[in-house]
C-alpha positions as CSV (number, residue, x, y, z in Angstrom):
1,M,-19.0,105.7,80.6
2,T,-19.9,107.3,77.5
3,N,-19.0,107.0,74.1
4,Q,-16.5,110.3,74.6
5,I,-13.4,107.9,74.5
6,T,-10.1,110.0,74.7
7,P,-7.7,109.8,72.2
8,E,-5.0,109.6,74.3
9,A,-6.2,106.5,75.7
10,T,-7.0,105.0,71.8
11,S,-4.6,106.6,69.6
12,F,-2.0,104.4,68.1
13,G,0.4,107.5,68.8
14,L,1.1,107.9,65.0
15,D,1.5,111.1,63.6
16,R,2.2,113.2,60.1
17,R,5.8,114.0,61.4
18,Q,6.8,110.3,62.4
19,L,5.2,109.0,59.0
20,L,7.7,111.2,57.0
21,A,10.4,110.2,59.0
22,G,9.9,106.6,58.1
23,S,9.5,107.5,54.7
24,A,12.2,109.8,53.9
25,A,14.8,106.9,53.5
26,V,13.2,106.0,50.4
27,G,11.8,109.2,48.8
28,L,8.2,108.9,50.1
29,A,8.2,112.2,51.8
30,T,8.0,114.1,48.5
31,A,4.7,111.9,47.8
32,M,3.2,112.3,51.3
33,A,3.9,115.9,52.0
34,A,0.8,116.2,49.3
35,L,-1.5,114.8,51.3
36,P,-2.4,117.9,53.6
37,A,-3.3,120.0,50.8
38,Q,-5.3,116.6,49.3
39,A,-7.3,116.8,52.4
40,Q,-8.7,120.2,52.3
41,D,-10.3,119.1,48.8
42,K,-13.8,119.2,49.3
43,P,-15.4,115.5,48.4
44,K,-17.3,116.1,45.0
45,K,-19.7,113.7,43.2
46,G,-18.9,111.8,40.2
47,G,-16.2,109.2,38.5
48,V,-15.8,105.4,38.5
49,L,-13.4,104.4,41.1
50,R,-11.1,101.5,40.3
51,L,-9.4,99.3,42.5
52,G,-7.1,96.2,42.2
53,M,-6.8,94.6,45.4
54,E,-5.1,92.0,47.0
55,G,-6.7,89.6,49.2
56,G,-9.8,87.3,48.3
57,S,-10.5,84.1,46.4
58,A,-13.0,82.2,44.2
59,S,-14.8,81.0,47.0
60,D,-15.4,84.4,48.4
61,S,-19.1,85.2,49.9
62,L,-21.3,88.2,50.4
63,D,-22.3,86.4,53.5
64,P,-20.5,88.7,56.5
65,R,-20.2,85.6,58.6
66,T,-17.5,84.0,56.0
67,Y,-15.3,87.1,55.7
68,A,-11.4,86.5,56.0
69,D,-9.6,89.2,54.0
70,S,-9.7,92.6,52.5
71,I,-11.9,92.3,49.1
72,P,-14.6,90.9,51.2
73,I,-14.2,93.1,53.9
74,S,-13.6,96.3,51.5
75,Y,-17.0,95.5,49.2
76,S,-19.0,94.9,52.4
77,L,-18.3,98.0,53.5
78,M,-20.0,99.5,50.0
79,F,-23.3,97.8,50.8
80,W,-23.3,97.7,54.8
81,N,-22.6,100.0,57.7
82,Q,-21.9,98.7,61.4
83,L,-23.1,100.0,65.1
84,V,-19.0,101.6,65.3
85,E,-16.5,102.5,63.0
86,I,-12.9,103.3,63.9
87,D,-11.2,106.5,62.9
88,A,-7.8,107.5,61.7
89,K,-6.2,107.2,64.8
90,G,-7.6,104.1,66.1
91,N,-10.5,105.5,68.2
92,A,-14.2,104.3,68.3
93,T,-16.4,106.4,67.0
94,P,-20.4,106.7,66.2
95,E,-21.7,105.1,62.6
96,L,-25.4,103.7,63.1
97,A,-25.2,104.0,66.8
98,E,-25.2,107.6,67.2
99,S,-23.9,107.3,70.8
100,W,-23.3,104.6,73.8
101,E,-22.8,104.5,77.3
102,S,-21.7,101.7,80.2
103,K,-22.4,101.4,83.5
104,A,-20.1,100.8,86.3
105,G,-18.0,97.7,85.7
106,A,-18.8,98.0,82.1
107,A,-21.1,94.5,81.8
108,E,-24.2,96.5,80.9
109,W,-23.9,98.8,77.7
110,I,-27.0,100.9,76.1
111,F,-26.5,101.5,72.5
112,N,-28.4,104.3,70.9
113,I,-29.1,104.1,67.1
114,R,-29.6,106.4,64.4
115,K,-33.2,107.7,63.5
116,G,-34.1,108.5,59.8
117,I,-31.7,105.9,58.1
118,T,-33.0,103.5,55.3
119,F,-31.7,100.3,53.9
120,T,-31.8,99.6,50.1
121,S,-35.1,97.8,50.2
122,G,-36.7,101.0,51.9
123,K,-36.9,99.6,55.4
124,S,-36.3,102.1,58.2
125,L,-33.5,100.8,60.6
126,D,-34.6,100.0,64.1
127,A,-33.5,98.2,67.2
128,D,-34.6,94.8,65.9
129,D,-31.9,94.9,62.8
130,V,-29.7,95.4,65.4
131,I,-30.3,92.8,67.7
132,Y,-30.8,90.4,64.6
133,S,-27.2,91.4,62.9
134,I,-25.4,90.4,66.3
135,N,-27.1,87.6,67.0
136,L,-26.2,86.0,63.2
137,H,-22.5,85.7,64.8
138,R,-23.9,84.1,68.2
139,G,-24.7,80.5,69.5
140,E,-25.1,78.0,66.5
141,T,-23.1,79.9,63.5
142,K,-19.7,79.4,62.1
143,S,-19.3,82.9,62.1
144,P,-15.4,84.1,63.4
145,A,-17.2,86.7,65.7
146,K,-18.4,84.1,67.6
147,G,-15.5,84.1,70.1
148,I,-15.4,87.6,70.6
149,L,-19.2,87.7,71.4
150,E,-19.2,84.9,73.7
151,P,-19.2,87.3,76.4
152,I,-22.4,88.6,75.8
153,T,-25.6,87.1,77.8
154,E,-28.4,89.1,76.5
155,I,-29.5,91.5,73.8
156,K,-32.5,93.7,75.0
157,K,-34.7,95.8,72.8
158,L,-35.7,98.7,74.9
159,S,-37.2,101.1,72.6
160,S,-37.6,101.4,68.7
161,H,-34.0,102.9,68.6
162,Q,-32.4,101.8,71.8
163,V,-30.7,98.3,72.8
164,Q,-29.0,97.3,75.8
165,I,-26.3,94.7,75.8
166,T,-25.6,92.6,79.1
167,M,-22.1,90.6,79.3
168,K,-21.0,88.0,81.9
169,T,-18.2,90.4,82.5
170,G,-17.3,93.6,81.9
171,N,-15.5,95.0,78.8
172,A,-14.3,98.2,78.2
173,D,-13.7,97.8,75.1
174,L,-17.1,96.6,73.9
175,P,-17.7,99.5,71.4
176,F,-14.5,98.4,69.6
177,V,-15.5,94.8,69.8
178,L,-18.6,96.0,67.7
179,S,-16.5,97.2,64.9
180,D,-15.1,94.2,64.0
181,Y,-15.4,93.7,60.0
182,H,-17.5,90.6,60.6
183,L,-20.8,92.6,62.5
184,L,-22.4,94.4,59.7
185,I,-26.3,95.6,60.4
186,V,-28.6,93.8,57.9
187,P,-32.5,93.8,57.9
188,N,-34.1,91.7,60.5
189,G,-34.5,88.3,59.3
190,T,-32.0,88.5,56.4
191,T,-31.0,84.8,55.4
192,D,-29.9,85.4,51.9
193,F,-27.2,87.9,51.1
194,S,-26.9,87.4,47.3
195,K,-28.7,91.1,47.0
196,P,-27.1,93.2,49.6
197,D,-29.7,95.6,51.2
198,G,-28.1,97.8,53.1
199,T,-27.7,101.4,54.7
200,G,-24.5,101.9,53.2
201,A,-23.5,104.4,49.7
202,Y,-23.6,101.9,46.7
203,T,-26.1,98.9,45.4
204,L,-24.6,95.8,43.5
205,V,-24.6,95.9,40.0
206,E,-22.3,93.0,39.5
207,W,-20.9,90.0,41.5
208,Q,-18.4,87.8,39.8
209,P,-16.2,86.0,42.9
210,G,-12.2,86.3,42.5
211,V,-12.9,88.0,39.3
212,R,-14.4,91.4,40.3
213,I,-17.4,93.2,41.6
214,V,-19.3,96.3,40.4
215,A,-21.7,98.7,42.7
216,K,-23.5,101.8,42.0
217,R,-23.8,104.8,44.2
218,K,-27.4,105.3,45.5
219,A,-29.7,108.0,44.3
220,G,-30.1,111.0,46.7
221,N,-27.7,111.6,49.7
222,Y,-25.9,109.3,51.4
223,W,-26.9,109.7,55.0
224,K,-23.2,110.6,55.7
225,A,-22.1,114.1,54.5
226,G,-19.3,114.1,52.0
227,R,-19.2,110.1,51.8
228,G,-20.4,107.9,49.1
229,N,-19.1,110.2,46.1
230,F,-18.4,107.9,43.4
231,D,-20.7,107.1,40.6
232,S,-20.0,103.1,40.6
233,V,-16.6,101.5,42.0
234,E,-15.3,98.2,40.0
235,L,-13.0,96.3,42.6
236,R,-11.1,93.7,40.8
237,Y,-9.3,90.5,42.3
238,I,-5.2,91.1,41.2
239,G,-3.2,88.4,43.6
240,D,-0.4,89.1,42.0
241,A,1.6,91.9,43.5
242,A,4.0,92.6,40.0
243,A,0.2,92.8,37.7
244,R,-1.5,95.1,40.6
245,T,1.7,97.6,40.3
246,Q,1.5,97.1,36.5
247,A,-2.4,98.1,36.5
248,L,-1.4,101.1,38.9
249,V,1.4,102.1,36.3
250,T,-0.5,101.9,33.7
251,G,-4.0,103.8,34.7
252,Q,-6.0,100.6,34.4
253,V,-6.7,101.2,38.5
254,D,-6.7,103.9,40.5
255,A,-5.9,102.6,43.8
256,V,-4.1,99.4,44.8
257,N,-3.0,97.7,48.1
258,R,-0.3,95.6,49.7
259,L,2.3,97.4,47.2
260,N,5.4,95.1,46.8
261,P,7.9,96.6,49.0
262,K,10.8,96.0,46.4
263,T,9.0,98.4,44.5
264,V,8.0,101.1,46.4
265,A,11.0,103.1,46.3
266,L,10.9,102.9,42.4
267,L,6.8,103.7,42.6
268,S,7.9,106.7,44.3
269,K,9.7,108.9,41.6
270,N,6.1,108.7,39.8
271,K,4.8,111.9,39.7
272,N,1.3,110.4,39.1
273,I,1.4,108.2,41.9
274,T,0.9,108.8,45.5
275,I,2.2,106.4,48.2
276,T,0.8,105.9,51.4
277,R,2.7,104.1,54.1
278,T,1.8,103.8,57.9
279,K,4.5,102.0,60.6
280,G,3.7,99.7,62.7
281,T,-0.1,98.7,61.8
282,G,0.4,96.6,58.5
283,N,-0.4,93.0,58.7
284,R,1.8,90.1,61.0
285,Y,3.9,88.3,59.0
286,G,4.5,84.5,60.1
287,F,4.0,80.7,60.2
288,V,1.7,79.0,62.7
289,A,1.6,75.4,64.1
290,L,-0.9,73.5,65.3
291,V,0.4,72.7,68.8
292,D,-2.0,70.1,69.8
293,A,-0.7,68.0,66.7
294,D,2.7,65.9,66.5
295,P,5.5,67.1,66.1
296,Y,4.6,70.5,67.0
297,K,3.0,69.9,70.7
298,N,6.6,69.6,71.7
299,H,7.7,72.8,73.2
300,D,11.0,72.8,72.5
301,L,10.4,71.7,68.9
302,M,8.6,75.2,68.7
303,L,11.6,77.3,70.4
304,G,14.1,75.5,67.6
305,L,11.9,76.8,65.2
306,K,11.4,80.4,66.4
307,Y,15.2,80.8,67.4
308,G,16.0,79.2,63.6
309,I,14.5,81.6,61.9
310,D,16.4,85.0,60.7
311,R,13.7,87.3,60.6
312,K,15.9,90.4,59.5
313,K,17.0,88.7,56.8
314,I,13.3,87.9,55.6
315,I,12.6,91.3,56.4
316,D,15.3,92.9,54.4
317,N,15.3,90.5,51.5
318,V,11.2,90.0,51.5
319,F,10.2,93.3,52.7
320,S,13.1,95.5,51.8
321,G,13.2,96.7,55.0
322,F,9.5,97.8,55.3
323,A,8.6,96.2,58.5
324,S,9.6,95.9,62.1
325,M,10.7,92.9,63.9
326,G,8.0,90.3,65.1
327,N,8.5,89.1,68.5
328,D,6.0,85.5,68.1
329,Q,2.6,87.4,69.2
330,T,0.7,90.1,67.4
331,V,-0.1,92.8,69.4
332,G,1.8,95.2,67.2
333,P,4.2,98.3,68.3
334,A,1.6,100.8,67.4
335,D,-0.8,99.3,70.2
336,R,-0.9,101.1,73.6
337,F,-0.2,98.2,75.1
338,Y,2.4,97.0,73.3
339,N,5.3,95.2,75.3
340,A,8.0,97.1,73.8
341,A,10.3,94.9,76.7
342,L,9.7,91.5,74.9
343,K,12.3,91.1,72.4
344,A,12.3,89.2,69.0
345,K,14.2,86.2,69.5
346,S,17.6,86.6,67.8
347,Y,18.8,84.1,65.1
348,D,20.4,81.6,67.1
349,P,21.7,78.1,65.2
350,D,23.2,76.7,68.0
351,R,20.5,77.2,70.3
352,A,17.6,76.6,67.8
353,A,19.5,73.0,67.4
354,F,19.9,72.2,71.2
355,H,16.4,72.4,71.4
356,F,15.3,70.5,68.4
357,K,17.9,67.8,70.2
358,K,15.8,68.4,73.3
359,A,12.8,67.7,71.4
360,G,13.9,64.5,70.5
361,T,11.9,64.0,67.5
362,S,12.9,62.3,64.3
363,A,9.6,63.6,62.6
364,S,9.8,65.4,59.3
365,L,9.3,68.9,59.0
366,E,6.4,70.7,56.1
367,V,5.4,74.4,55.8
368,Q,2.7,75.1,53.2
369,V,3.0,78.4,51.8
370,S,1.3,80.3,49.3
371,E,0.9,83.5,47.4
372,G,-2.6,83.3,47.9
373,C,-1.6,83.9,51.8
374,Y,0.5,87.0,51.0
375,S,3.1,88.4,48.7
376,G,6.4,87.1,49.3
377,S,4.8,83.9,51.3
378,T,7.2,81.4,49.2
379,D,10.2,83.4,49.4
380,S,9.7,83.9,53.2
381,G,9.6,80.1,53.8
382,V,12.6,79.0,51.2
383,M,14.4,82.1,53.6
384,F,13.5,80.0,56.5
385,Q,14.1,76.5,55.1
386,E,17.9,77.9,54.6
387,S,18.1,79.4,58.3
388,L,17.2,76.3,59.4
389,K,19.8,74.1,58.0
390,K,22.2,75.9,59.3
391,A,21.0,74.5,62.4
392,G,21.2,71.0,60.8
393,I,17.1,71.0,60.7
394,S,15.6,70.0,57.6
395,M,12.0,71.4,56.5
396,E,10.1,70.7,53.0
397,V,8.0,74.1,52.0
398,K,5.3,73.1,49.7
399,R,3.9,75.8,47.7
400,V,0.1,75.6,47.1
401,S,-2.9,77.2,45.4
402,G,-3.8,80.5,46.6
403,D,-7.9,79.4,45.6
404,G,-9.1,78.6,49.0
405,Y,-6.0,78.9,50.8
406,W,-7.9,80.2,54.2
407,D,-10.4,77.4,53.6
408,N,-8.2,74.6,52.5
409,V,-5.0,75.1,54.2
410,W,-5.1,77.6,57.2
411,M,-6.2,75.9,60.4
412,K,-6.3,72.7,58.4
413,V,-2.9,71.9,58.2
414,P,-0.5,71.4,61.1
415,F,2.0,74.4,59.8
416,C,1.5,76.8,57.5
417,S,2.2,80.6,56.8
418,V,-0.3,83.3,57.6
419,F,-1.0,87.3,57.9
420,W,-2.9,88.9,60.8
421,G,-4.8,91.9,60.0
422,N,-4.1,94.7,62.9
423,R,-7.1,95.1,65.6
424,P,-7.9,98.4,67.0
425,T,-7.1,97.0,70.5
426,A,-4.9,94.3,72.5
427,D,-7.5,92.5,74.0
428,L,-8.9,91.9,70.0
429,Q,-5.9,91.3,68.8
430,I,-5.7,88.6,71.5
431,S,-8.7,87.2,72.0
432,T,-9.5,86.8,68.4
433,Q,-6.8,84.7,67.8
434,F,-5.5,83.0,71.2
435,L,-8.1,82.4,73.5
436,S,-9.1,78.7,74.4
437,G,-11.6,77.4,72.0
438,G,-11.8,80.5,69.7
439,A,-13.3,80.1,66.4
440,W,-9.7,81.4,64.7
441,N,-7.2,80.1,67.2
442,D,-5.2,79.1,64.4
443,T,-2.5,77.3,67.0
444,H,-5.1,75.4,69.0
445,F,-3.1,77.0,72.1
446,K,-5.0,76.4,75.3
447,S,-3.7,78.4,78.2
448,S,-5.9,78.9,81.3
449,A,-3.6,81.3,82.7
450,L,-3.9,83.7,79.4
451,D,-7.9,83.4,79.7
452,K,-7.8,84.8,83.3
453,L,-5.1,87.5,82.5
454,V,-7.3,88.6,79.3
455,I,-10.8,88.6,80.9
456,A,-9.4,90.2,83.7
457,A,-7.7,93.1,82.0
458,R,-11.1,93.9,80.3
459,V,-12.8,95.7,83.5
460,E,-9.1,96.4,84.9
461,L,-9.5,100.3,85.0
462,N,-6.0,101.2,86.7
463,E,-4.2,101.9,83.7
464,G,-0.6,100.6,85.0
465,K,-2.3,96.8,86.1
466,R,-3.8,96.5,82.5
467,R,-0.7,97.3,80.8
468,E,0.9,94.7,83.0
469,M,-1.6,92.3,82.2
470,Y,-1.4,92.7,78.4
471,A,2.4,92.5,78.6
472,E,2.4,89.2,80.3
473,S,-0.7,87.9,77.9
474,Q,2.1,88.8,75.4
475,R,5.0,87.2,77.0
476,I,2.9,84.2,77.3
477,I,2.4,83.9,73.6
478,S,5.3,84.5,72.6
479,E,6.9,81.7,74.8
480,D,4.1,78.9,74.4
481,A,1.9,79.3,71.1
482,G,2.3,77.6,68.4
483,M,3.1,80.9,65.9
484,V,6.4,82.4,64.3
485,C,5.7,85.7,63.8
486,F,8.9,87.1,61.9
487,A,7.6,90.7,61.2
488,V,5.2,93.4,61.3
489,G,4.7,95.1,57.9
490,D,4.0,98.6,57.1
491,Q,1.2,98.8,55.2
492,M,1.5,100.4,51.9
493,D,-1.0,101.5,49.6
494,G,-0.6,103.2,46.1
495,G,-3.1,105.5,44.5
496,S,-3.4,107.7,41.3
497,T,-2.3,111.5,42.5
498,K,-6.2,112.7,41.1
499,L,-7.7,110.3,44.2
500,R,-8.8,111.8,47.5
501,G,-8.8,109.6,50.7
502,L,-6.2,107.3,50.2
503,E,-4.8,108.1,53.6
504,S,-3.3,106.3,56.7
505,H,-5.3,104.5,58.9
506,A,-4.9,102.8,62.6
507,R,-6.2,99.8,61.7
508,Y,-6.1,98.5,57.9
509,D,-5.1,99.6,55.1
510,M,-6.9,101.2,51.9
511,N,-8.2,103.8,54.5
512,D,-9.3,101.0,56.9
513,N,-11.4,99.2,53.4
514,R,-13.3,102.3,53.4
515,L,-11.9,103.7,50.2
516,A,-15.2,103.5,48.4
517,E,-17.2,105.5,50.8
518,K,-14.3,107.7,52.0
519,G,-12.7,109.1,48.6
520,W,-13.4,111.0,45.6
521,F,-11.7,112.7,42.5
522,A,-10.4,115.7,42.5
């Protein structure tokens, strides 16, 4: 096996024709039709890129072991690179690793590291840097990437630019695992991340967590031809969707993420703005309950919540239809292993009431929500509350601050709002959130059956059998885990028509959060 992974095996199956078909209903086809012409423009240097983004807080850090949302991912990729990059179609492609190969069984891998690459400090990239960077997320660490790296038993230096990774169980998707946004390559021995020393296109100028971050382009040519074009980049924290949209309309910023679906149709009529929409790869929106805590450890109570939410009403009113129905697990409809036979539970107040009565609990329910989690979180919670009333169920909606939400609320309180970003493979999507003991297992769900299925699927070479394994994995999660996933949103960014590089991507918005590296001004 080599790094030549076929597009047929990894593509999310979205082409431009499908994107235009999905956008035509709200007049987006005209805006998107300009994209091919833009893509033909040759990248050129210059200008200041101003980004207005949701997805961060005042507690953000430059330490890659702490990242949890879009803003930290975006600024990290200005300074550092990874071994593996995910391309627009969802394929694993070489970045600092110029190639890789595995032995039969996919338990032993060799990664060849690029030569002639230097960090900001002038140090040359080598195998020791790669080994140290991966090991930051192994052993005694709070890194969320620890769980997905747990199968690795040894990382060995074969030469100055060659690394061998050995795993206790094979995983044909290891290159995708190494594309996880925490796994940035830093110089060997780095402990202070406040002054980023990376191989990326930019250096840090100013850093105000929760306010803004400013970077400038390094002198000389970036090692990636055609990338790293802006003289400087300013990323502003703009958590409020209305303020973010206003900043784009008035020209205060050049691009924003997570457009409010209610404003997209109107924005698409603005001749100075381009809307980028991608279906089936957006955030997974929902609520998570800790299934090892009362009263949510009761399976019937969780089923009552899943039948008691009016998914369509939330999608129509909060997301203006720019979402697909969620089926209580996070492998999305664009993934090649998506279980299309697993239908979302229809809103059924009578059935919800039946399960709540069967649960036999009188405990009061409370869900904590925050616009710092995602725009529309509060409205979604209120609509959930209203739909449960029709089943005779009372639930309080408590709105909390967005500052520190991911540190103080998520995985701490018994029931709260959540969103999950897209991962490039079903294995990563499931492993990150639902395997027993994972650092980001936000429902505290434990299932030996699920664990065995996912581990076996990693080394199964028969495509049909592998599909069946992932389908059953999704069914187990949907029925038994503590997530009420009501929607898979469309990714929608907005940008100036003068900006290039704000294109659809199979994984994350803002061109996989690499707009600062990939973009330029016409």
